[in-house]
SETOR-96580 format. One line per field, with one value per atom (N, C-alpha, C, O): residue number from 1; residue in one letter; x, y, z. Coordinates in steps of 0.2 Angstrom, whole numbers, plus 2048, in hexadecimal, padded with zeros to 3 digits. Layout:
BEGIN
k	(NUM_...)
r	(A_...)
c1	(X_...)
c2	(Y_...)
c3	(Z_...)
% end
This chain:
BEGIN
k	(1_1_1_1_2_2_2_2_3_3_3_3_4_4_4_4_5_5_5_5_6_6_6_6_7_7_7_7_8_8_8_8_9_9_9_9_10_10_10_10_11_11_11_11_12_12_12_12_13_13_13_13_14_14_14_14_15_15_15_15_16_16_16_16_17_17_17_17_18_18_18_18_19_19_19_19_20_20_20_20_21_21_21_21_22_22_22_22_23_23_23_23_24_24_24_24_25_25_25_25_26_26_26_26_27_27_27_27_28_28_28_28_29_29_29_29_30_30_30_30_31_31_31_31_32_32_32_32_33_33_33_33_34_34_34_34_35_35_35_35_36_36_36_36_37_37_37_37_38_38_38_38_39_39_39_39_40_40_40_40_41_41_41_41_42_42_42_42_43_43_43_43_44_44_44_44_45_45_45_45_46_46_46_46_47_47_47_47_48_48_48_48_49_49_49_49_50_50_50_50_51_51_51_51_52_52_52_52_53_53_53_53_54_54_54_54_55_55_55_55_56_56_56_56_57_57_57_57_58_58_58_58_59_59_59_59_60_60_60_60_61_61_61_61_62_62_62_62_63_63_63_63_64_64_64_64_65_65_65_65_66_66_66_66_67_67_67_67_68_68_68_68_69_69_69_69_70_70_70_70_71_71_71_71_72_72_72_72_73_73_73_73_74_74_74_74_75_75_75_75_76_76_76_76_77_77_77_77_78_78_78_78_79_79_79_79_80_80_80_80_81_81_81_81_82_82_82_82_83_83_83_83_84_84_84_84_85_85_85_85_86_86_86_86_87_87_87_87_88_88_88_88_89_89_89_89_90_90_90_90_91_91_91_91_92_92_92_92_93_93_93_93_94_94_94_94_95_95_95_95_96_96_96_96_97_97_97_97_98_98_98_98_99_99_99_99_100_100_100_100_101_101_101_101_102_102_102_102_103_103_103_103_104_104_104_104_105_105_105_105_106_106_106_106_107_107_107_107_108_108_108_108_109_109_109_109_110_110_110_110_111_111_111_111_112_112_112_112_113_113_113_113_114_114_114_114_115_115_115_115_116_116_116_116_117_117_117_117_118_118_118_118_119_119_119_119_120_120_120_120_121_121_121_121_122_122_122_122_123_123_123_123_124_124_124_124_125_125_125_125_126_126_126_126_127_127_127_127_128_128_128_128_129_129_129_129_130_130_130_130_131_131_131_131_132_132_132_132_133_133_133_133_134_134_134_134_135_135_135_135_136_136_136_136_137_137_137_137_138_138_138_138_139_139_139_139_140_140_140_140_141_141_141_141_142_142_142_142_143_143_143_143_144_144_144_144_145_145_145_145_146_146_146_146_147_147_147_147_148_148_148_148_149_149_149_149_150_150_150_150_151_151_151_151_152_152_152_152_153_153_153_153_154_154_154_154_155_155_155_155_156_156_156_156_157_157_157_157_158_158_158_158_159_159_159_159_160_160_160_160_161_161_161_161_162_162_162_162_163_163_163_163_164_164_164_164_165_165_165_165_166_166_166_166_167_167_167_167_168_168_168_168_169_169_169_169_170_170_170_170_171_171_171_171_172_172_172_172_173_173_173_173_174_174_174_174_175_175_175_175_176_176_176_176_177_177_177_177_178_178_178_178_179_179_179_179_180_180_180_180_181_181_181_181_182_182_182_182_183_183_183_183_184_184_184_184_185_185_185_185_186_186_186_186_187_187_187_187_188_188_188_188_189_189_189_189_190_190_190_190_191_191_191_191_192_192_192_192_193_193_193_193_194_194_194_194_195_195_195_195_196_196_196_196_197_197_197_197_198_198_198_198_199_199_199_199_200_200_200_200_201_201_201_201)
r	(X_X_X_X_X_X_X_X_X_X_X_X_X_X_X_X_X_X_X_X_X_X_X_X_X_X_X_X_X_X_X_X_X_X_X_X_X_X_X_X_X_X_X_X_X_X_X_X_X_X_X_X_X_X_X_X_X_X_X_X_X_X_X_X_X_X_X_X_X_X_X_X_X_X_X_X_X_X_X_X_X_X_X_X_X_X_X_X_X_X_X_X_X_X_X_X_X_X_X_X_X_X_X_X_X_X_X_X_X_X_X_X_X_X_X_X_X_X_X_X_X_X_X_X_X_X_X_X_X_X_X_X_X_X_X_X_X_X_X_X_X_X_X_X_X_X_X_X_X_X_X_X_X_X_X_X_X_X_X_X_X_X_X_X_X_X_X_X_X_X_X_X_X_X_X_X_X_X_X_X_X_X_X_X_X_X_X_X_X_X_X_X_X_X_X_X_X_X_X_X_X_X_X_X_X_X_X_X_X_X_X_X_X_X_X_X_X_X_X_X_X_X_X_X_X_X_X_X_X_X_X_X_X_X_X_X_X_X_X_X_X_X_X_X_X_X_X_X_X_X_X_X_X_X_X_X_X_X_X_X_X_X_X_X_X_X_X_X_X_X_X_X_X_X_X_X_X_X_X_X_X_X_X_X_X_X_X_X_X_X_X_X_X_X_X_X_X_X_X_X_X_X_X_X_X_X_X_X_X_X_X_X_X_X_X_X_X_X_X_X_X_X_X_X_X_X_X_X_X_X_X_X_X_X_X_X_X_X_X_X_X_X_X_X_X_X_X_X_X_X_X_X_X_X_X_X_X_X_X_X_X_X_X_X_X_X_X_X_X_X_X_X_X_X_X_X_X_X_X_X_X_X_X_X_X_X_X_X_X_X_X_X_X_X_X_X_X_X_X_X_X_X_X_X_X_X_X_X_X_X_X_X_X_X_X_X_X_X_X_X_X_X_X_X_X_X_X_X_X_X_X_X_X_X_X_X_X_X_X_X_X_X_X_X_X_X_X_X_X_X_X_X_X_X_X_X_X_X_X_X_X_X_X_X_X_X_X_X_X_X_X_X_X_X_X_X_X_X_X_X_X_X_X_X_X_X_X_X_X_X_X_X_X_X_X_X_X_X_X_X_X_X_X_X_X_X_X_X_X_X_X_X_X_X_X_X_X_X_X_X_X_X_X_X_X_X_X_X_X_X_X_X_X_X_X_X_X_X_X_X_X_X_X_X_X_X_X_X_X_X_X_X_X_X_X_X_X_X_X_X_X_X_X_X_X_X_X_X_X_X_X_X_X_X_X_X_X_X_X_X_X_X_X_X_X_X_X_X_X_X_X_X_X_X_X_X_X_X_X_X_X_X_X_X_X_X_X_X_X_X_X_X_X_X_X_X_X_X_X_X_X_X_X_X_X_X_X_X_X_X_X_X_X_X_X_X_X_X_X_X_X_X_X_X_X_X_X_X_X_X_X_X_X_X_X_X_X_X_X_X_X_X_X_X_X_X_X_X_X_X_X_X_X_X_X_X_X_X_X_X_X_X_X_X_X_X_X_X_X_X_X_X_X_X_X_X_X_X_X_X_X_X_X_X_X_X_X_X_X_X_X_X_X_X_X_X_X_X_X_X_X_X_X_X_X_X_X_X_X_X_X_X_X_X_X_X_X_X_X_X_X_X_X_X_X_X_X_X_X_X_X_X_X_X_X_X_X_X_X_X_X_X_X_X_X_X_X_X_X_X_X_X_X_X_X_X_X_X_X_X_X_X_X_X_X_X_X_X_X_X_X_X_X_X_X_X_X_X_X_X_X_X_X_X)
c1	(113_11A_11E_11E_123_128_12D_12E_131_136_13C_13D_140_146_14B_14F_14A_14F_14C_14F_147_143_145_145_145_146_142_140_13F_13B_140_143_140_144_140_13C_140_13B_13F_144_13D_141_13E_139_142_142_13B_138_138_131_133_132_134_137_132_12F_133_12E_12E_129_134_135_132_130_131_12E_126_123_124_11D_119_11C_112_10F_111_112_112_115_11D_11F_120_127_12A_126_131_134_134_134_133_133_12D_12F_127_122_120_11F_11F_11C_114_112_110_109_107_108_103_101_106_105_10C_112_110_113_10C_10B_105_105_102_0FC_0FF_0FB_105_108_10A_10B_10B_10E_10A_10E_104_100_102_104_102_104_10B_10D_110_117_118_11C_115_115_113_116_10E_10B_110_111_113_118_11E_121_120_126_125_12A_11F_11E_11E_11E_11E_11E_124_125_129_130_135_135_139_13E_144_147_145_14A_147_144_148_145_14B_14E_14C_151_14D_149_14F_14C_152_157_150_155_153_14D_158_157_15B_161_158_15B_15F_15B_165_169_16E_174_16C_170_174_171_17A_17D_179_176_17A_177_179_175_17F_182_182_187_17D_17D_17C_178_180_180_17A_179_175_16F_16A_164_16B_167_167_16C_161_161_164_167_162_165_16C_16F_170_177_17A_17F_175_177_173_174_170_16B_167_166_164_160_159_158_155_14E_14D_150_14A_148_145_141_147_145_148_146_14D_150_156_157_15A_15F_165_166_16B_171_176_174_17B_180_185_188_186_18B_190_18F_196_19B_198_19B_193_190_18A_187_188_183_17D_17F_178_172_170_16F_16F_16C_166_167_161_15B_15D_15F_15B_15C_156_151_157_151_151_156_14B_14B_14F_150_151_155_151_14B_153_14F_153_159_150_154_15B_15F_15B_162_163_15F_169_16A_169_16B_166_164_15E_15C_15B_155_14F_14F_149_143_141_13D_142_140_144_141_14A_14D_14B_14C_147_145_140_13C_13F_13A_133_133_12E_127_125_127_122_121_11C_11C_118_114_117_115_11E_121_124_127_123_126_12D_12F_131_139_13B_140_139_13B_13D_141_138_139_13F_141_142_148_14E_150_151_157_15D_162_15C_161_15E_159_161_15F_166_16B_165_16A_169_164_16E_16E_171_177_16F_171_171_16D_175_176_17A_179_17E_182_188_18B_18A_190_18E_18A_191_18E_18F_18B_194_195_191_191_18D_189_183_182_17D_177_176_17A_171_171_169_166_166_160_15F_15B_164_163_166_16A_163_165_16C_16F_16E_174_17A_17F_179_17E_17D_177_182_181_17F_17F_17D_17B_181_17F_187_18C_18C_190_188_187_18D_18E_192_198_199_19C_197_199_193_18E_195_190_18E_192_188_186_188_188_189_18A_184_185_17E_178_179_176_17C_17C_180_17D_185_189_185_185_181_17D_178_177_174_16F_172_16F_177_17A_17C_17C_17F_182_17C_17C_176_170_16C_167_16F_16C_166_162_165_15F_160_165_15B_15B_155_156_150_14A_149_149_147_146_13F_13D_13C_135_137_139_135_136_130_12B_130_12A_12D_133_129_12B_12B_126_12F_12F_136_13B_136_131_131_137_12C_12B_130_133_130_133_13A_13E_13D_144_147_14A_147_14B_149_14D_142_140_142_145_141_142_14A_14C_14E_155_157_15C_155_157_155_159_14F_14C_150_152_152_156_15D_15F_160_166_166_16B_161_161_160_163_15C_15B_162_164_165_16C_171_175_170_175_173_176_16D_16C_166_165_163_15E_157_157_153_14C_148_148_145_143_13B_139_137_131_130_133_12C_12A_122_11E_120_119_116_117_114_112_10D_10C_108_103_106_103_10C_110_115_11A_114_119_115_10F_118_115_11B_120_118_11D_11D_118_123_123_120_11C_121_11F_121_11C_127_12A_12B_130_127_128_128_12C_123_122_127_128_12A_12F_12C_130_126_123_123_125_120_11F_126_127_12B_132_135_138_134_137_134_137_12D_12A_12D_12E_12E_130_137_139_13B_142_143_147_13E_13E_13C_13F_137_135_13B_13C_13E_144_149_14D_14A_14F_14D_151_147_145_141_140_140_13C_135_132_132_12A_127_128_122_11E_117_113_116_110_10C_10F_106_102_104_101)
c2	(9CA_9C7_9CB_9D1_9C8_9CB_9CE_9CC_9D3_9D7_9D2_9CD_9D4_9D0_9D0_9CC_9D4_9D5_9D1_9D1_9CD_9CA_9C2_9BF_9BF_9B8_9B5_9B8_9AF_9AB_9A6_9A2_9A6_9A1_99C_99E_996_991_98C_989_98C_989_982_982_97D_977_973_971_973_970_968_966_965_95E_959_95B_953_94E_94E_94D_94E_94E_954_953_959_95F_960_964_95B_95B_955_951_955_950_949_947_945_93F_93E_939_944_944_944_944_943_942_949_948_94F_955_959_95F_956_959_960_961_964_96B_96A_969_96C_96B_96F_975_96C_96F_971_975_96E_970_96F_973_96A_969_96D_96E_971_975_97B_97E_97D_983_981_986_97B_979_97C_97F_97C_97F_986_988_98A_991_992_996_98E_98F_98D_991_988_986_98C_98D_98F_995_99B_99E_99C_9A1_9A0_9A5_99A_999_99B_99D_99C_99E_9A5_9A8_9A9_9B0_9B3_9B9_9B0_9B3_9B1_9AB_9B5_9B4_9AF_9AB_9AF_9AB_9A7_9AA_9A0_99C_998_995_998_994_990_992_989_984_983_981_983_980_979_977_975_96E_96C_96C_96B_969_962_95D_961_95B_959_95C_955_953_94C_948_94B_945_941_944_93B_937_939_938_93B_93D_944_947_948_94F_951_94E_956_958_95B_95C_95D_960_95A_95C_954_94E_94C_94B_94D_94B_944_943_93F_938_938_934_93D_93D_93F_93D_942_945_941_943_93C_938_93E_93D_942_947_947_944_94B_94B_950_955_94E_952_959_959_95E_965_968_96D_964_967_96B_96B_96F_974_972_971_972_972_978_97B_978_97E_97A_975_97D_97B_981_986_980_985_98B_991_98B_991_994_999_991_993_98E_988_990_98B_988_98B_981_97D_979_975_97A_975_96E_96E_969_962_960_960_95D_95B_953_950_950_949_948_94D_942_941_943_940_947_949_94B_94D_94B_94D_94B_94E_944_941_940_93E_943_943_93C_937_93D_937_933_92F_935_932_934_93A_931_933_939_93E_939_93F_945_94B_945_94B_94D_953_949_94B_950_951_954_959_956_950_959_956_955_959_94F_94E_953_953_957_95B_962_966_963_969_969_964_96F_96F_971_977_96C_96D_970_974_96F_970_978_97A_97C_984_987_98C_983_986_987_983_98D_98F_98B_98A_98B_988_984_986_97E_97B_97B_979_97E_97F_97A_97A_976_971_974_977_973_976_971_96D_972_96D_967_962_967_961_961_95C_966_966_963_966_95D_95A_95E_95C_962_966_96C_96F_96E_974_974_971_976_976_97C_981_97C_981_983_97F_988_98A_98E_98E_993_998_996_992_999_997_99B_99A_99F_9A4_9A2_9A2_99F_99E_998_996_994_98F_992_998_98E_991_995_998_994_998_99F_9A3_9A1_9A8_9AA_9B0_9A5_9A7_9A4_9A7_99D_999_99A_998_99D_99F_999_994_999_993_995_990_99B_99D_9A0_9A3_9A0_9A3_9AA_9AD_9AE_9B5_9B7_9BB_9B4_9B5_9B3_9B7_9AE_9AC_9B1_9B3_9B3_9B8_9BF_9C2_9C1_9C7_9C7_9CC_9C1_9C1_9C0_9C2_9BE_9BE_9C5_9C6_9CA_9D1_9D1_9D6_9CC_9CC_9D1_9D1_9D5_9DA_9D8_9DB_9D5_9D4_9CD_9C9_9CA_9C3_9C2_9C6_9BD_9BB_9B4_9AF_9B2_9AC_9A8_9AB_9A2_99D_997_996_993_98C_98A_98D_986_982_983_982_983_985_98D_990_990_997_99A_99F_997_99A_998_99A_993_991_993_999_98F_990_996_999_997_99D_9A3_9A8_9A3_9AA_9AB_9B1_9A6_9A7_9A9_9AE_9A6_9A8_9AF_9B3_9B1_9B8_9BD_9C2_9BC_9C1_9C1_9C7_9BC_9BC_9C0_9C4_9BF_9C3_9CA_9CE_9CC_9D3_9D6_9DC_9D3_9D5_9D6_9DA_9D2_9D2_9D7_9D9_9DB_9E1_9DF_9E4_9D9_9D8_9DB_9DC_9DD_9DF_9D8_9D4_9D7_9D0_9D1_9D5_9CC_9CB_9C3_9BF_9C2_9BB_9BA_9BE_9B6_9B5_9AF_9A9_9B2_9AD_9A8_9A3_9AA_9A5_99F_99A_9A0_99A_997_995_998_995_991_993_98D_98A_989_989_98A_98A_984_980_983_97D_980_97D_987_98A_987_984_986_983_988_98C_987_98B_993_997_995_99C_99E_9A4_999_99B_99F_9A3_99E_9A2_9A9_9AE_9AB_9B2_9B5_9BB_9B2_9B4_9B5_9BA_9B1_9B1_9B7_9BB_9B8_9BE_9C4_9C9_9C5_9CB_9CC_9D2_9C7_9C7_9C9_9CD_9C7_9C9_9D0_9D3_9D2_9D9_9DE_9E3_9DC_9E0_9E0_9E5_9DB_9DB_9DF_9E0_9E1_9E5_9E0_9E2_9DA_9D5_9D7_9D9_9D8_9D9_9D2_9CE_9D2_9CC_9CD_9D2_9C9_9CA_9C4_9BF_9C4_9BE_9BA_9B5)
c3	(C55_C55_C59_C59_C5D_C61_C5C_C56_C5F_C5B_C5A_C5D_C55_C53_C59_C59_C5E_C63_C6A_C6F_C69_C6E_C6E_C68_C73_C74_C79_C7E_C78_C7D_C80_C7C_C86_C8A_C8D_C92_C8B_C8E_C93_C91_C99_C9E_CA0_CA3_C9F_CA2_CA2_CA7_C9C_C9B_C9A_C94_C9F_C9E_CA2_CA6_CA0_CA3_CAB_CAE_CAE_CB5_CB9_CBF_CB5_CB8_CB7_CB9_CB3_CB2_CB5_CB8_CB6_CBA_CB8_CB2_CBD_CBD_CBD_CBD_CBD_CBD_CC4_CC9_CC4_CCB_CCF_CD5_CCC_CCF_CCC_CCA_CCC_CC9_CCB_CD1_CC7_CC9_CC7_CC1_CCC_CCA_CC4_CC4_CC0_CBA_CB5_CB0_CB6_CB1_CAA_CA6_CA8_CA1_C9E_C98_CA3_CA0_C9C_C98_C9D_C9A_C93_C8F_C91_C8B_C84_C80_C84_C7E_C7D_C77_C82_C82_C80_C7C_C83_C81_C7A_C77_C77_C70_C6C_C67_C6E_C6A_C6A_C65_C70_C71_C6C_C6A_C6C_C68_C60_C5D_C5E_C57_C57_C51_C5C_C5C_C5D_C5C_C5F_C61_C5B_C59_C59_C54_C57_C53_C5D_C60_C66_C6B_C67_C6C_C6F_C6B_C76_C79_C7E_C82_C7E_C82_C87_C85_C8E_C92_C95_C95_C96_C98_C9E_C9E_CA4_CAA_CA8_CA6_CAA_CA7_CAC_CAC_CB1_CB6_CB6_CB3_CB8_CB9_CBF_CC3_CBF_CC4_CCB_CD0_CCC_CD2_CD3_CD5_CD2_CD2_CD9_CDD_CDB_CE2_CE5_CEB_CE1_CE3_CE5_CE7_CE4_CE5_CEC_CEF_CF0_CF7_CF8_CFD_CF4_CF5_CF6_CF9_CF3_CF3_CFA_CFC_CFE_D04_D0A_D10_D08_D0D_D11_D17_D0D_D10_D0D_D08_D10_D0E_D08_D08_D02_CFD_D00_D04_CFC_CFE_D04_D06_D07_D0D_D0A_D04_D0E_D0B_D0F_D15_D0B_D0E_D0B_D07_D0E_D0C_D07_D09_D02_CFD_CFC_CFF_CF9_CF9_CF6_CF8_CF2_CEF_CF2_CF0_CF8_CFC_CFD_CFC_D00_D01_CFB_CF6_CFB_CF6_CF8_CFD_CF5_CF6_CF3_CED_CF7_CF4_CF1_CF4_CEB_CE7_CE6_CE7_CE5_CE3_CDD_CD9_CDB_CD5_CCF_CCF_CCB_CC5_CBF_CC0_CB9_CB3_CB2_CB1_CB4_CB3_CAB_CA8_CA9_CA2_C9E_CA0_C99_C95_C97_C93_C9C_C9F_C9C_C99_C9C_C9A_C9E_C9B_CA4_CA8_CA6_CA7_CA3_CA1_C9A_C98_C97_C90_C90_C95_C8B_C8B_C8A_C88_C8D_C8D_C86_C81_C84_C7D_C7A_C74_C7D_C7A_C79_C75_C7B_C7A_C73_C71_C6F_C69_C69_C6A_C68_C69_C62_C62_C5D_C56_C55_C52_C58_C57_C5A_C59_C5F_C63_C5F_C5B_C60_C5D_C60_C5E_C67_C6B_C71_C74_C73_C79_C7D_C7B_C83_C88_C8E_C91_C8F_C94_C9A_C99_CA0_CA6_CAC_CAC_CB1_CB7_CB6_CB9_CB0_CAF_CB3_CB3_CB6_CBB_CC1_CC5_CC3_CC9_CD0_CD5_CD0_CD6_CD8_CDD_CD3_CD4_CD0_CCA_CD3_CD0_CCB_CCB_CC7_CC2_CC1_CBD_CC4_CC3_CBD_CB9_CBD_CB8_CB1_CB1_CAC_CA5_CA4_C9E_CA8_CA7_CAB_CA9_CB1_CB6_CBA_CBB_CBC_CC1_CC7_CC8_CCC_CD3_CD6_CDB_CD4_CD7_CD5_CD7_CD0_CCD_CCA_CC8_CC8_CC5_CBF_CBA_CBE_CB8_CB3_CB4_CAD_CA8_CA4_CA3_CA2_C9D_C96_C92_C94_C8D_C8A_C84_C8D_C8A_C89_C84_C8D_C8D_C86_C82_C85_C7E_C78_C73_C79_C73_C71_C6C_C77_C76_C73_C6F_C76_C74_C6D_C69_C6B_C64_C5F_C59_C61_C5D_C5D_C5A_C61_C61_C66_C65_C6A_C6F_C75_C78_C76_C7C_C80_C86_C7E_C82_C83_C7E_C89_C8A_C8D_C92_C8B_C8F_C91_C8D_C97_C9A_C9C_C9E_C9A_C9C_C9E_C9D_CA2_CA3_CAB_CAE_CAD_CB3_CB6_CB3_CBD_CC1_CC2_CC2_CC2_CC3_CC8_CC7_CCE_CD4_CD5_CD9_CD0_CD1_CCA_CC9_CC5_CBF_CBB_CB8_CBB_CB7_CBA_CB7_CC1_CC4_CC4_CC3_CC6_CC6_CBF_CBE_CBA_CB3_CB1_CAF_CB3_CB2_CB6_CB3_CBC_CC0_CBD_CBD_CBB_CB8_CB2_CB1_CAE_CA7_CA9_CA5_CAE_CAF_CB1_CAF_CB6_CB8_CB2_CB3_CAD_CA8_CA3_C9E_CA4_CA0_C9B_C97_C9A_C96_C99_C9F_C94_C97_C97_C93_C9D_C9F_CA1_CA5_C9E_CA1_CA2_C9E_CA7_CA8_CA7_CAA_CA2_CA1_CA6_CA5_CAB_CB1_CAF_CB2_CAA_CA8_CA5_CA4_CA2_C9F_CA3_CA1_CAA_CAF_CB4_CB5_CB8_CBD_CC3_CC1_CC9_CCF_CD3_CD4_CD6_CDC_CE2_CE6_CE4_CEA_CF0_CF4_CF1_CF7_CFC_CFC_D02_D08_D06_D08_D01_D00_CFA_CF9_CF7_CF2_CEC_CE9_CEA_CE4_CE6_CE2_CEC_CEE_CEE_CEC_CF1_CF2_CEB_CEA_CE6_CE0_CDC_CD8_CDD_CD9_CDC_CD8_CE3_CE5_CE3_CE1_CE2_CE0_CD9_CD7_CD5_CCE_CCD_CC9_CD0_CD0_CD2_CCF_CD7_CDA_CD5_CD5_CD1_CCC_CC5_CC1_CC5_CBF_CBA_CB4_CBC_CB7_CB7_CBD_CB1_CB1_CB1_CAD_CB6_CB6_CB2_CB4_CAD_CA9_CA9_CAB_CA6_CA5_C9F_C9E)
% end
């Protein structure tokens, strides 16, 4: 069992990120049995849920652009995605095999139409907080383990932000899957290591 100061952060295991979804991550559903087992080992579990309005600025269709292309937003470069995880839709729902009941907190992110939100801690402007930091600190949490989807985007950004905020952070790579867009996985792993994130199996 993990110590009382440890929390498991489960990133975006939702239908749209799993096989058959609008932004499917290859093998995304394969990690669910291990994630469910890990939830029984940690005293605190947080689930994040990508939660977009229909007219979200990160959707390629809104810009008449190709999915996975990049544009400049006021807060920096933004990858444009297929429409996904629209709030209230089946695609935004957690995968039916994910054990949701053990979660202490479900944190929704990406609901502001003007800015995307990969990290569980900040919007992509790196300024607007989600409130997760305060929740974890008030619970006395000092160490975080990250799992989920996608390894090279929301998991990596969350882990890096957590390390910058002073948490001790590890990513359990065997319980993650990546999009790996133009080498994004290797870049994300380098960035996580540089931030002091421990990459474990």
